[in-house]
CHARMM-style PDB file with segment names, atoms N, HN, CA, C and O in Angstrom:
ATOM      1  N   UNK     1      -4.706  -2.879   9.027  1.00  0.00      PROA
ATOM      2  CA  UNK     1      -3.748  -2.000   8.400  1.00  0.00      PROA
ATOM      3  C   UNK     1      -2.380  -2.653   8.459  1.00  0.00      PROA
ATOM      4  O   UNK     1      -1.997  -3.224   9.479  1.00  0.00      PROA
ATOM      5  N   UNK     2      -1.653  -2.566   7.365  1.00  0.00      PROA
ATOM      6  HN  UNK     2      -1.964  -2.102   6.536  1.00  0.00      PROA
ATOM      7  CA  UNK     2      -0.320  -3.153   7.314  1.00  0.00      PROA
ATOM      8  C   UNK     2       0.720  -2.061   7.115  1.00  0.00      PROA
ATOM      9  O   UNK     2       0.462  -1.018   6.514  1.00  0.00      PROA
ATOM     10  N   UNK     3       1.892  -2.339   7.637  1.00  0.00      PROA
ATOM     11  HN  UNK     3       2.102  -3.187   8.125  1.00  0.00      PROA
ATOM     12  CA  UNK     3       3.027  -1.447   7.473  1.00  0.00      PROA
ATOM     13  C   UNK     3       4.231  -2.269   7.066  1.00  0.00      PROA
ATOM     14  O   UNK     3       4.297  -3.468   7.333  1.00  0.00      PROA
ATOM     15  N   UNK     4       5.194  -1.609   6.410  1.00  0.00      PROA
ATOM     16  HN  UNK     4       5.141  -0.634   6.192  1.00  0.00      PROA
ATOM     17  CA  UNK     4       6.424  -2.287   6.011  1.00  0.00      PROA
ATOM     18  C   UNK     4       7.580  -1.307   6.141  1.00  0.00      PROA
ATOM     19  O   UNK     4       7.429  -0.103   5.934  1.00  0.00      PROA
ATOM     20  N   UNK     5       8.731  -1.852   6.488  1.00  0.00      PROA
ATOM     21  HN  UNK     5       8.854  -2.830   6.656  1.00  0.00      PROA
ATOM     22  CA  UNK     5       9.935  -1.034   6.594  1.00  0.00      PROA
ATOM     23  C   UNK     5      10.794  -1.298   5.356  1.00  0.00      PROA
ATOM     24  O   UNK     5      10.953  -2.442   4.930  1.00  0.00      PROA
ATOM     25  N   UNK     6      11.336  -0.241   4.796  1.00  0.00      PROA
ATOM     26  HN  UNK     6      11.207   0.689   5.142  1.00  0.00      PROA
ATOM     27  CA  UNK     6      12.172  -0.366   3.602  1.00  0.00      PROA
ATOM     28  C   UNK     6      13.553  -0.890   3.993  1.00  0.00      PROA
ATOM     29  O   UNK     6      14.212  -0.338   4.873  1.00  0.00      PROA
ATOM     30  N   UNK     7      13.976  -1.958   3.331  1.00  0.00      PROA
ATOM     31  HN  UNK     7      13.440  -2.407   2.616  1.00  0.00      PROA
ATOM     32  CA  UNK     7      15.286  -2.561   3.572  1.00  0.00      PROA
ATOM     33  C   UNK     7      16.277  -2.266   2.456  1.00  0.00      PROA
ATOM     34  O   UNK     7      17.488  -2.341   2.663  1.00  0.00      PROA
ATOM     35  N   UNK     8      15.766  -1.929   1.268  1.00  0.00      PROA
ATOM     36  HN  UNK     8      14.783  -1.867   1.100  1.00  0.00      PROA
ATOM     37  CA  UNK     8      16.626  -1.748   0.100  1.00  0.00      PROA
ATOM     38  C   UNK     8      15.985  -0.716  -0.827  1.00  0.00      PROA
ATOM     39  O   UNK     8      14.874  -0.922  -1.317  1.00  0.00      PROA
ATOM     40  N   UNK     9      16.682   0.389  -1.065  1.00  0.00      PROA
ATOM     41  HN  UNK     9      17.584   0.556  -0.666  1.00  0.00      PROA
ATOM     42  CA  UNK     9      16.155   1.405  -1.978  1.00  0.00      PROA
ATOM     43  C   UNK     9      16.999   1.522  -3.250  1.00  0.00      PROA
ATOM     44  O   UNK     9      16.896   2.510  -3.977  1.00  0.00      PROA
ATOM     45  N   UNK    10      17.825   0.522  -3.514  1.00  0.00      PROA
ATOM     46  HN  UNK    10      17.908  -0.281  -2.924  1.00  0.00      PROA
ATOM     47  CA  UNK    10      18.696   0.542  -4.691  1.00  0.00      PROA
ATOM     48  C   UNK    10      17.924   0.842  -5.970  1.00  0.00      PROA
ATOM     49  O   UNK    10      16.980   0.131  -6.315  1.00  0.00      PROA
ATOM     50  N   UNK    11      18.331   1.893  -6.669  1.00  0.00      PROA
ATOM     51  HN  UNK    11      19.098   2.470  -6.390  1.00  0.00      PROA
ATOM     52  CA  UNK    11      17.666   2.308  -7.896  1.00  0.00      PROA
ATOM     53  C   UNK    11      16.468   3.208  -7.669  1.00  0.00      PROA
ATOM     54  O   UNK    11      15.904   3.753  -8.618  1.00  0.00      PROA
ATOM     55  N   UNK    12      16.079   3.364  -6.419  1.00  0.00      PROA
ATOM     56  HN  UNK    12      16.537   2.921  -5.648  1.00  0.00      PROA
ATOM     57  CA  UNK    12      14.916   4.192  -6.069  1.00  0.00      PROA
ATOM     58  C   UNK    12      15.258   5.137  -4.909  1.00  0.00      PROA
ATOM     59  O   UNK    12      14.416   5.411  -4.054  1.00  0.00      PROA
ATOM     60  N   UNK    13      16.488   5.626  -4.890  1.00  0.00      PROA
ATOM     61  HN  UNK    13      17.172   5.403  -5.584  1.00  0.00      PROA
ATOM     62  CA  UNK    13      16.952   6.446  -3.779  1.00  0.00      PROA
ATOM     63  C   UNK    13      16.097   7.692  -3.545  1.00  0.00      PROA
ATOM     64  O   UNK    13      15.948   8.132  -2.405  1.00  0.00      PROA
ATOM     65  N   UNK    14      15.538   8.261  -4.606  1.00  0.00      PROA
ATOM     66  HN  UNK    14      15.659   7.904  -5.532  1.00  0.00      PROA
ATOM     67  CA  UNK    14      14.694   9.453  -4.458  1.00  0.00      PROA
ATOM     68  C   UNK    14      13.275   9.095  -4.028  1.00  0.00      PROA
ATOM     69  O   UNK    14      12.534   9.957  -3.555  1.00  0.00      PROA
ATOM     70  N   UNK    15      12.892   7.827  -4.189  1.00  0.00      PROA
ATOM     71  HN  UNK    15      13.493   7.127  -4.572  1.00  0.00      PROA
ATOM     72  CA  UNK    15      11.523   7.404  -3.914  1.00  0.00      PROA
ATOM     73  C   UNK    15      11.342   6.700  -2.581  1.00  0.00      PROA
ATOM     74  O   UNK    15      10.263   6.753  -1.992  1.00  0.00      PROA
ATOM     75  N   UNK    16      12.393   6.038  -2.100  1.00  0.00      PROA
ATOM     76  HN  UNK    16      13.269   5.994  -2.579  1.00  0.00      PROA
ATOM     77  CA  UNK    16      12.305   5.237  -0.876  1.00  0.00      PROA
ATOM     78  C   UNK    16      13.462   5.558   0.059  1.00  0.00      PROA
ATOM     79  O   UNK    16      14.569   5.856  -0.389  1.00  0.00      PROA
ATOM     80  N   UNK    17      13.200   5.494   1.356  1.00  0.00      PROA
ATOM     81  HN  UNK    17      12.300   5.252   1.719  1.00  0.00      PROA
ATOM     82  CA  UNK    17      14.232   5.697   2.367  1.00  0.00      PROA
ATOM     83  C   UNK    17      14.425   4.409   3.151  1.00  0.00      PROA
ATOM     84  O   UNK    17      13.475   3.881   3.728  1.00  0.00      PROA
ATOM     85  N   UNK    18      15.651   3.903   3.172  1.00  0.00      PROA
ATOM     86  HN  UNK    18      16.423   4.332   2.703  1.00  0.00      PROA
ATOM     87  CA  UNK    18      15.953   2.699   3.951  1.00  0.00      PROA
ATOM     88  C   UNK    18      15.672   2.995   5.431  1.00  0.00      PROA
ATOM     89  O   UNK    18      16.071   4.034   5.958  1.00  0.00      PROA
ATOM     90  N   UNK    19      14.989   2.076   6.072  1.00  0.00      PROA
ATOM     91  HN  UNK    19      14.666   1.232   5.644  1.00  0.00      PROA
ATOM     92  CA  UNK    19      14.664   2.215   7.495  1.00  0.00      PROA
ATOM     93  C   UNK    19      13.358   2.933   7.765  1.00  0.00      PROA
ATOM     94  O   UNK    19      12.898   2.964   8.906  1.00  0.00      PROA
ATOM     95  N   UNK    20      12.754   3.509   6.742  1.00  0.00      PROA
ATOM     96  HN  UNK    20      13.128   3.483   5.815  1.00  0.00      PROA
ATOM     97  CA  UNK    20      11.487   4.221   6.934  1.00  0.00      PROA
ATOM     98  C   UNK    20      10.316   3.243   6.893  1.00  0.00      PROA
ATOM     99  O   UNK    20      10.312   2.286   6.119  1.00  0.00      PROA
ATOM    100  N   UNK    21       9.323   3.505   7.741  1.00  0.00      PROA
ATOM    101  HN  UNK    21       9.326   4.283   8.369  1.00  0.00      PROA
ATOM    102  CA  UNK    21       8.111   2.696   7.774  1.00  0.00      PROA
ATOM    103  C   UNK    21       7.098   3.306   6.814  1.00  0.00      PROA
ATOM    104  O   UNK    21       6.830   4.507   6.858  1.00  0.00      PROA
ATOM    105  N   UNK    22       6.544   2.472   5.952  1.00  0.00      PROA
ATOM    106  HN  UNK    22       6.763   1.497   5.916  1.00  0.00      PROA
ATOM    107  CA  UNK    22       5.534   2.888   4.979  1.00  0.00      PROA
ATOM    108  C   UNK    22       4.241   2.139   5.240  1.00  0.00      PROA
ATOM    109  O   UNK    22       4.255   0.974   5.637  1.00  0.00      PROA
ATOM    110  N   UNK    23       3.119   2.817   5.014  1.00  0.00      PROA
ATOM    111  HN  UNK    23       3.107   3.763   4.692  1.00  0.00      PROA
ATOM    112  CA  UNK    23       1.812   2.159   5.117  1.00  0.00      PROA
ATOM    113  C   UNK    23       1.551   1.434   3.806  1.00  0.00      PROA
ATOM    114  O   UNK    23       1.660   2.015   2.726  1.00  0.00      PROA
ATOM    115  N   UNK    24       1.203   0.155   3.917  1.00  0.00      PROA
ATOM    116  HN  UNK    24       1.115  -0.317   4.794  1.00  0.00      PROA
ATOM    117  CA  UNK    24       0.931  -0.670   2.746  1.00  0.00      PROA
ATOM    118  C   UNK    24      -0.491  -0.414   2.264  1.00  0.00      PROA
ATOM    119  O   UNK    24      -1.431  -0.396   3.059  1.00  0.00      PROA
ATOM    120  N   UNK    25      -0.639  -0.218   0.970  1.00  0.00      PROA
ATOM    121  HN  UNK    25       0.125  -0.232   0.325  1.00  0.00      PROA
ATOM    122  CA  UNK    25      -1.953  -0.051   0.349  1.00  0.00      PROA
ATOM    123  C   UNK    25      -2.354  -1.413  -0.220  1.00  0.00      PROA
ATOM    124  O   UNK    25      -1.645  -1.964  -1.062  1.00  0.00      PROA
ATOM    125  N   UNK    26      -3.478  -1.956   0.229  1.00  0.00      PROA
ATOM    126  HN  UNK    26      -4.055  -1.508   0.913  1.00  0.00      PROA
ATOM    127  CA  UNK    26      -3.887  -3.275  -0.273  1.00  0.00      PROA
ATOM    128  C   UNK    26      -4.016  -3.286  -1.800  1.00  0.00      PROA
ATOM    129  O   UNK    26      -4.683  -2.434  -2.386  1.00  0.00      PROA
ATOM    130  N   UNK    27      -3.370  -4.260  -2.424  1.00  0.00      PROA
ATOM    131  HN  UNK    27      -2.827  -4.952  -1.948  1.00  0.00      PROA
ATOM    132  CA  UNK    27      -3.421  -4.411  -3.873  1.00  0.00      PROA
ATOM    133  C   UNK    27      -3.135  -5.874  -4.186  1.00  0.00      PROA
ATOM    134  O   UNK    27      -1.979  -6.279  -4.302  1.00  0.00      PROA
ATOM    135  N   UNK    28      -4.187  -6.656  -4.319  1.00  0.00      PROA
ATOM    136  HN  UNK    28      -5.127  -6.327  -4.224  1.00  0.00      PROA
ATOM    137  CA  UNK    28      -4.041  -8.099  -4.529  1.00  0.00      PROA
ATOM    138  C   UNK    28      -3.300  -8.404  -5.827  1.00  0.00      PROA
ATOM    139  O   UNK    28      -2.474  -9.315  -5.869  1.00  0.00      PROA
ATOM    140  N   UNK    29      -3.587  -7.649  -6.885  1.00  0.00      PROA
ATOM    141  HN  UNK    29      -4.258  -6.908  -6.851  1.00  0.00      PROA
ATOM    142  CA  UNK    29      -2.928  -7.901  -8.164  1.00  0.00      PROA
ATOM    143  C   UNK    29      -1.424  -7.692  -8.052  1.00  0.00      PROA
ATOM    144  O   UNK    29      -0.644  -8.502  -8.554  1.00  0.00      PROA
ATOM    145  N   UNK    30      -1.010  -6.603  -7.394  1.00  0.00      PROA
ATOM    146  HN  UNK    30      -1.644  -5.945  -6.986  1.00  0.00      PROA
ATOM    147  CA  UNK    30       0.417  -6.357  -7.194  1.00  0.00      PROA
ATOM    148  C   UNK    30       1.034  -7.483  -6.365  1.00  0.00      PROA
ATOM    149  O   UNK    30       2.107  -7.985  -6.700  1.00  0.00      PROA
ATOM    150  N   UNK    31       0.362  -7.879  -5.291  1.00  0.00      PROA
ATOM    151  HN  UNK    31      -0.509  -7.471  -5.019  1.00  0.00      PROA
ATOM    152  CA  UNK    31       0.867  -8.945  -4.422  1.00  0.00      PROA
ATOM    153  C   UNK    31       1.010 -10.262  -5.180  1.00  0.00      PROA
ATOM    154  O   UNK    31       1.961 -11.013  -4.963  1.00  0.00      PROA
ATOM    155  N   UNK    32       0.061 -10.534  -6.068  1.00  0.00      PROA
ATOM    156  HN  UNK    32      -0.712  -9.924  -6.245  1.00  0.00      PROA
ATOM    157  CA  UNK    32       0.124 -11.770  -6.865  1.00  0.00      PROA
ATOM    158  C   UNK    32       1.361 -11.815  -7.765  1.00  0.00      PROA
ATOM    159  O   UNK    32       1.790 -12.888  -8.191  1.00  0.00      PROA
ATOM    160  N   UNK    33       1.924 -10.647  -8.048  1.00  0.00      PROA
ATOM    161  HN  UNK    33       1.576  -9.776  -7.702  1.00  0.00      PROA
ATOM    162  CA  UNK    33       3.109 -10.562  -8.908  1.00  0.00      PROA
ATOM    163  C   UNK    33       4.381 -10.266  -8.107  1.00  0.00      PROA
ATOM    164  O   UNK    33       5.421  -9.957  -8.688  1.00  0.00      PROA
ATOM    165  N   UNK    34       4.298 -10.361  -6.762  1.00  0.00      PROA
ATOM    166  HN  UNK    34       3.453 -10.612  -6.290  1.00  0.00      PROA
ATOM    167  CA  UNK    34       5.476 -10.164  -5.921  1.00  0.00      PROA
ATOM    168  C   UNK    34       5.796  -8.718  -5.613  1.00  0.00      PROA
ATOM    169  O   UNK    34       6.938  -8.379  -5.301  1.00  0.00      PROA
ATOM    170  N   UNK    35       4.780  -7.856  -5.701  1.00  0.00      PROA
ATOM    171  HN  UNK    35       3.852  -8.131  -5.954  1.00  0.00      PROA
ATOM    172  CA  UNK    35       4.974  -6.439  -5.421  1.00  0.00      PROA
ATOM    173  C   UNK    35       4.159  -6.012  -4.207  1.00  0.00      PROA
ATOM    174  O   UNK    35       3.229  -6.696  -3.781  1.00  0.00      PROA
ATOM    175  N   UNK    36       4.536  -4.868  -3.670  1.00  0.00      PROA
ATOM    176  HN  UNK    36       5.292  -4.312  -4.016  1.00  0.00      PROA
ATOM    177  CA  UNK    36       3.834  -4.270  -2.547  1.00  0.00      PROA
ATOM    178  C   UNK    36       3.580  -2.804  -2.922  1.00  0.00      PROA
ATOM    179  O   UNK    36       4.473  -2.135  -3.441  1.00  0.00      PROA
ATOM    180  N   UNK    37       2.381  -2.311  -2.664  1.00  0.00      PROA
ATOM    181  HN  UNK    37       1.656  -2.855  -2.242  1.00  0.00      PROA
ATOM    182  CA  UNK    37       2.023  -0.948  -3.047  1.00  0.00      PROA
ATOM    183  C   UNK    37       2.026  -0.043  -1.817  1.00  0.00      PROA
ATOM    184  O   UNK    37       1.535  -0.412  -0.750  1.00  0.00      PROA
ATOM    185  N   UNK    38       2.593   1.149  -1.995  1.00  0.00      PROA
ATOM    186  HN  UNK    38       2.991   1.448  -2.862  1.00  0.00      PROA
ATOM    187  CA  UNK    38       2.622   2.147  -0.929  1.00  0.00      PROA
ATOM    188  C   UNK    38       2.842   3.527  -1.514  1.00  0.00      PROA
ATOM    189  O   UNK    38       3.212   3.659  -2.681  1.00  0.00      PROA
ATOM    190  N   UNK    39       2.618   4.545  -0.720  1.00  0.00      PROA
ATOM    191  HN  UNK    39       2.318   4.438   0.228  1.00  0.00      PROA
ATOM    192  CA  UNK    39       2.890   5.918  -1.142  1.00  0.00      PROA
ATOM    193  C   UNK    39       4.365   6.182  -0.866  1.00  0.00      PROA
ATOM    194  O   UNK    39       4.822   6.078   0.272  1.00  0.00      PROA
ATOM    195  N   UNK    40       5.104   6.525  -1.917  1.00  0.00      PROA
ATOM    196  HN  UNK    40       4.732   6.610  -2.842  1.00  0.00      PROA
ATOM    197  CA  UNK    40       6.540   6.759  -1.753  1.00  0.00      PROA
ATOM    198  C   UNK    40       6.828   8.227  -1.454  1.00  0.00      PROA
ATOM    199  O   UNK    40       5.911   8.996  -1.168  1.00  0.00      PROA
ATOM    200  N   UNK    41       8.087   8.612  -1.518  1.00  0.00      PROA
ATOM    201  HN  UNK    41       8.833   7.988  -1.751  1.00  0.00      PROA
ATOM    202  CA  UNK    41       8.499   9.973  -1.153  1.00  0.00      PROA
ATOM    203  C   UNK    41       7.978  11.041  -2.118  1.00  0.00      PROA
ATOM    204  O   UNK    41       7.992  12.227  -1.786  1.00  0.00      PROA
ATOM    205  N   UNK    42       7.522  10.642  -3.301  1.00  0.00      PROA
ATOM    206  HN  UNK    42       7.511   9.679  -3.571  1.00  0.00      PROA
ATOM    207  CA  UNK    42       6.961  11.607  -4.247  1.00  0.00      PROA
ATOM    208  C   UNK    42       5.531  11.987  -3.872  1.00  0.00      PROA
ATOM    209  O   UNK    42       4.979  12.960  -4.386  1.00  0.00      PROA
ATOM    210  N   UNK    43       4.936  11.199  -2.960  1.00  0.00      PROA
ATOM    211  HN  UNK    43       5.385  10.409  -2.542  1.00  0.00      PROA
ATOM    212  CA  UNK    43       3.551  11.430  -2.580  1.00  0.00      PROA
ATOM    213  C   UNK    43       2.565  10.644  -3.423  1.00  0.00      PROA
ATOM    214  O   UNK    43       1.355  10.736  -3.217  1.00  0.00      PROA
ATOM    215  N   UNK    44       3.077   9.872  -4.371  1.00  0.00      PROA
ATOM    216  HN  UNK    44       4.060   9.797  -4.538  1.00  0.00      PROA
ATOM    217  CA  UNK    44       2.237   9.040  -5.240  1.00  0.00      PROA
ATOM    218  C   UNK    44       2.344   7.591  -4.797  1.00  0.00      PROA
ATOM    219  O   UNK    44       3.337   7.188  -4.191  1.00  0.00      PROA
ATOM    220  N   UNK    45       1.297   6.799  -5.108  1.00  0.00      PROA
ATOM    221  HN  UNK    45       0.491   7.126  -5.601  1.00  0.00      PROA
ATOM    222  CA  UNK    45       1.394   5.384  -4.757  1.00  0.00      PROA
ATOM    223  C   UNK    45       1.972   4.599  -5.932  1.00  0.00      PROA
ATOM    224  O   UNK    45       1.610   4.806  -7.091  1.00  0.00      PROA
ATOM    225  N   UNK    46       2.879   3.698  -5.591  1.00  0.00      PROA
ATOM    226  HN  UNK    46       3.174   3.530  -4.650  1.00  0.00      PROA
ATOM    227  CA  UNK    46       3.548   2.847  -6.569  1.00  0.00      PROA
ATOM    228  C   UNK    46       3.700   1.453  -6.001  1.00  0.00      PROA
ATOM    229  O   UNK    46       3.649   1.256  -4.787  1.00  0.00      PROA
ATOM    230  N   UNK    47       3.887   0.493  -6.879  1.00  0.00      PROA
ATOM    231  HN  UNK    47       3.929   0.653  -7.865  1.00  0.00      PROA
ATOM    232  CA  UNK    47       4.173  -0.873  -6.464  1.00  0.00      PROA
ATOM    233  C   UNK    47       5.675  -1.107  -6.626  1.00  0.00      PROA
ATOM    234  O   UNK    47       6.256  -0.819  -7.673  1.00  0.00      PROA
ATOM    235  N   UNK    48       6.281  -1.628  -5.581  1.00  0.00      PROA
ATOM    236  HN  UNK    48       5.810  -1.862  -4.731  1.00  0.00      PROA
ATOM    237  CA  UNK    48       7.705  -1.958  -5.569  1.00  0.00      PROA
ATOM    238  C   UNK    48       7.851  -3.447  -5.281  1.00  0.00      PROA
ATOM    239  O   UNK    48       6.944  -4.062  -4.720  1.00  0.00      PROA
ATOM    240  N   UNK    49       8.971  -4.022  -5.656  1.00  0.00      PROA
ATOM    241  HN  UNK    49       9.708  -3.523  -6.112  1.00  0.00      PROA
ATOM    242  CA  UNK    49       9.235  -5.427  -5.354  1.00  0.00      PROA
ATOM    243  C   UNK    49       9.126  -5.642  -3.844  1.00  0.00      PROA
ATOM    244  O   UNK    49       9.730  -4.914  -3.056  1.00  0.00      PROA
ATOM    245  N   UNK    50       8.366  -6.629  -3.464  1.00  0.00      PROA
ATOM    246  HN  UNK    50       7.876  -7.221  -4.104  1.00  0.00      PROA
ATOM    247  CA  UNK    50       8.097  -6.884  -2.042  1.00  0.00      PROA
ATOM    248  C   UNK    50       9.366  -7.230  -1.270  1.00  0.00      PROA
ATOM    249  O   UNK    50       9.435  -6.999  -0.063  1.00  0.00      PROA
ATOM    250  N   UNK    51      10.370  -7.781  -1.948  1.00  0.00      PROA
ATOM    251  HN  UNK    51      10.314  -7.970  -2.928  1.00  0.00      PROA
ATOM    252  CA  UNK    51      11.583  -8.160  -1.225  1.00  0.00      PROA
ATOM    253  C   UNK    51      12.426  -6.956  -0.804  1.00  0.00      PROA
ATOM    254  O   UNK    51      13.458  -7.125  -0.154  1.00  0.00      PROA
ATOM    255  N   UNK    52      12.006  -5.759  -1.159  1.00  0.00      PROA
ATOM    256  HN  UNK    52      11.168  -5.622  -1.686  1.00  0.00      PROA
ATOM    257  CA  UNK    52      12.672  -4.536  -0.687  1.00  0.00      PROA
ATOM    258  C   UNK    52      12.196  -4.149   0.710  1.00  0.00      PROA
ATOM    259  O   UNK    52      12.756  -3.246   1.332  1.00  0.00      PROA
ATOM    260  N   UNK    53      11.168  -4.828   1.199  1.00  0.00      PROA
ATOM    261  HN  UNK    53      10.713  -5.561   0.694  1.00  0.00      PROA
ATOM    262  CA  UNK    53      10.509  -4.447   2.450  1.00  0.00      PROA
ATOM    263  C   UNK    53      10.348  -5.623   3.391  1.00  0.00      PROA
ATOM    264  O   UNK    53      10.409  -6.784   2.986  1.00  0.00      PROA
ATOM    265  N   UNK    54      10.141  -5.297   4.653  1.00  0.00      PROA
ATOM    266  HN  UNK    54      10.091  -4.354   4.982  1.00  0.00      PROA
ATOM    267  CA  UNK    54       9.789  -6.289   5.666  1.00  0.00      PROA
ATOM    268  C   UNK    54       8.487  -5.818   6.290  1.00  0.00      PROA
ATOM    269  O   UNK    54       8.432  -4.745   6.891  1.00  0.00      PROA
ATOM    270  N   UNK    55       7.439  -6.621   6.148  1.00  0.00      PROA
ATOM    271  HN  UNK    55       7.484  -7.492   5.659  1.00  0.00      PROA
ATOM    272  CA  UNK    55       6.140  -6.231   6.712  1.00  0.00      PROA
ATOM    273  C   UNK    55       6.162  -6.369   8.227  1.00  0.00      PROA
ATOM    274  O   UNK    55       6.713  -7.327   8.770  1.00  0.00      PROA
ATOM    275  N   UNK    56       5.555  -5.399   8.896  1.00  0.00      PROA
ATOM    276  HN  UNK    56       5.107  -4.621   8.455  1.00  0.00      PROA
ATOM    277  CA  UNK    56       5.561  -5.321  10.351  1.00  0.00      PROA
ATOM    278  C   UNK    56       4.140  -5.197  10.862  1.00  0.00      PROA
ATOM    279  O   UNK    56       3.327  -4.471  10.290  1.00  0.00      PROA
ATOM    280  N   UNK    57       3.843  -5.906  11.939  1.00  0.00      PROA
ATOM    281  HN  UNK    57       4.503  -6.496  12.403  1.00  0.00      PROA
ATOM    282  CA  UNK    57       2.556  -5.740  12.623  1.00  0.00      PROA
ATOM    283  C   UNK    57       2.827  -5.008  13.929  1.00  0.00      PROA
ATOM    284  O   UNK    57       3.732  -5.368  14.682  1.00  0.00      PROA
ATOM    285  N   UNK    58       2.037  -3.984  14.186  1.00  0.00      PROA
ATOM    286  HN  UNK    58       1.302  -3.691  13.575  1.00  0.00      PROA
ATOM    287  CA  UNK    58       2.152  -3.211  15.413  1.00  0.00      PROA
ATOM    288  C   UNK    58       0.892  -3.383  16.245  1.00  0.00      PROA
ATOM    289  O   UNK    58      -0.157  -3.739  15.708  1.00  0.00      PROA
ATOM    290  N   UNK    59       0.976  -3.137  17.550  1.00  0.00      PROA
ATOM    291  HN  UNK    59       1.828  -2.847  17.986  1.00  0.00      PROA
ATOM    292  CA  UNK    59      -0.236  -3.117  18.375  1.00  0.00      PROA
ATOM    293  C   UNK    59      -1.167  -1.999  17.881  1.00  0.00      PROA
ATOM    294  O   UNK    59      -0.692  -1.002  17.337  1.00  0.00      PROA
ATOM    295  N   UNK    60      -2.484  -2.157  18.063  1.00  0.00      PROA
ATOM    296  HN  UNK    60      -2.869  -2.967  18.505  1.00  0.00      PROA
ATOM    297  CA  UNK    60      -3.447  -1.161  17.563  1.00  0.00      PROA
ATOM    298  C   UNK    60      -3.130   0.296  17.903  1.00  0.00      PROA
ATOM    299  O   UNK    60      -3.268   1.144  17.021  1.00  0.00      PROA
ATOM    300  N   UNK    61      -2.714   0.641  19.128  1.00  0.00      PROA
ATOM    301  HN  UNK    61      -2.602  -0.048  19.844  1.00  0.00      PROA
ATOM    302  CA  UNK    61      -2.418   2.064  19.388  1.00  0.00      PROA
ATOM    303  C   UNK    61      -1.257   2.594  18.551  1.00  0.00      PROA
ATOM    304  O   UNK    61      -1.261   3.758  18.149  1.00  0.00      PROA
ATOM    305  N   UNK    62      -0.274   1.754  18.291  1.00  0.00      PROA
ATOM    306  HN  UNK    62      -0.270   0.809  18.618  1.00  0.00      PROA
ATOM    307  CA  UNK    62       0.870   2.167  17.468  1.00  0.00      PROA
ATOM    308  C   UNK    62       0.425   2.314  16.015  1.00  0.00      PROA
ATOM    309  O   UNK    62       0.813   3.269  15.343  1.00  0.00      PROA
ATOM    310  N   UNK    63      -0.387   1.375  15.524  1.00  0.00      PROA
ATOM    311  HN  UNK    63      -0.703   0.598  16.070  1.00  0.00      PROA
ATOM    312  CA  UNK    63      -0.910   1.471  14.159  1.00  0.00      PROA
ATOM    313  C   UNK    63      -1.688   2.766  13.967  1.00  0.00      PROA
ATOM    314  O   UNK    63      -1.518   3.449  12.957  1.00  0.00      PROA
ATOM    315  N   UNK    64      -2.531   3.102  14.920  1.00  0.00      PROA
ATOM    316  HN  UNK    64      -2.669   2.547  15.740  1.00  0.00      PROA
ATOM    317  CA  UNK    64      -3.339   4.328  14.811  1.00  0.00      PROA
ATOM    318  C   UNK    64      -2.444   5.563  14.751  1.00  0.00      PROA
ATOM    319  O   UNK    64      -2.698   6.480  13.971  1.00  0.00      PROA
ATOM    320  N   UNK    65      -1.405   5.584  15.571  1.00  0.00      PROA
ATOM    321  HN  UNK    65      -1.199   4.839  16.205  1.00  0.00      PROA
ATOM    322  CA  UNK    65      -0.489   6.726  15.581  1.00  0.00      PROA
ATOM    323  C   UNK    65       0.275   6.820  14.267  1.00  0.00      PROA
ATOM    324  O   UNK    65       0.400   7.904  13.697  1.00  0.00      PROA
ATOM    325  N   UNK    66       0.792   5.678  13.778  1.00  0.00      PROA
ATOM    326  HN  UNK    66       0.691   4.797  14.241  1.00  0.00      PROA
ATOM    327  CA  UNK    66       1.511   5.677  12.505  1.00  0.00      PROA
ATOM    328  C   UNK    66       0.603   6.064  11.347  1.00  0.00      PROA
ATOM    329  O   UNK    66       1.000   6.830  10.469  1.00  0.00      PROA
ATOM    330  N   UNK    67      -0.621   5.532  11.346  1.00  0.00      PROA
ATOM    331  HN  UNK    67      -0.943   4.910  12.060  1.00  0.00      PROA
ATOM    332  CA  UNK    67      -1.557   5.855  10.271  1.00  0.00      PROA
ATOM    333  C   UNK    67      -1.810   7.354  10.222  1.00  0.00      PROA
ATOM    334  O   UNK    67      -1.823   7.951   9.146  1.00  0.00      PROA
ATOM    335  N   UNK    68      -2.009   7.955  11.377  1.00  0.00      PROA
ATOM    336  HN  UNK    68      -1.999   7.470  12.251  1.00  0.00      PROA
ATOM    337  CA  UNK    68      -2.262   9.406  11.432  1.00  0.00      PROA
ATOM    338  C   UNK    68      -1.027  10.185  10.971  1.00  0.00      PROA
ATOM    339  O   UNK    68      -1.155  11.195  10.279  1.00  0.00      PROA
ATOM    340  N   UNK    69       0.147   9.726  11.345  1.00  0.00      PROA
ATOM    341  HN  UNK    69       0.251   8.905  11.907  1.00  0.00      PROA
ATOM    342  CA  UNK    69       1.376  10.429  10.991  1.00  0.00      PROA
ATOM    343  C   UNK    69       1.727  10.295   9.515  1.00  0.00      PROA
ATOM    344  O   UNK    69       2.351  11.188   8.942  1.00  0.00      PROA
ATOM    345  N   UNK    70       1.328   9.184   8.895  1.00  0.00      PROA
ATOM    346  HN  UNK    70       0.821   8.459   9.361  1.00  0.00      PROA
ATOM    347  CA  UNK    70       1.691   8.941   7.494  1.00  0.00      PROA
ATOM    348  C   UNK    70       0.657   9.458   6.505  1.00  0.00      PROA
ATOM    349  O   UNK    70       0.831   9.293   5.298  1.00  0.00      PROA
ATOM    350  N   UNK    71      -0.397  10.070   6.980  1.00  0.00      PROA
ATOM    351  HN  UNK    71      -0.538  10.203   7.961  1.00  0.00      PROA
ATOM    352  CA  UNK    71      -1.403  10.620   6.055  1.00  0.00      PROA
ATOM    353  C   UNK    71      -1.061  12.026   5.687  1.00  0.00      PROA
ATOM    354  OT1 UNK    71      -1.786  12.657   4.918  1.00  0.00      PROA
TER     355      UNK     71
END
């Protein structure tokens, strides 16, 4: 499971929160084009430019807690 923190929400202020951790949804096609897919504040999944985020790896217990909290 991957997570990313939002670093830049310019132009997407209603969809993304700077500093918030989002669960990354695997999407090879989006990644091949420089995008990262996640569920935004609308509750829908969208692909955003990957440079808006910093991917983070957490220890398994933290990942499990975040995954449960973000569902």
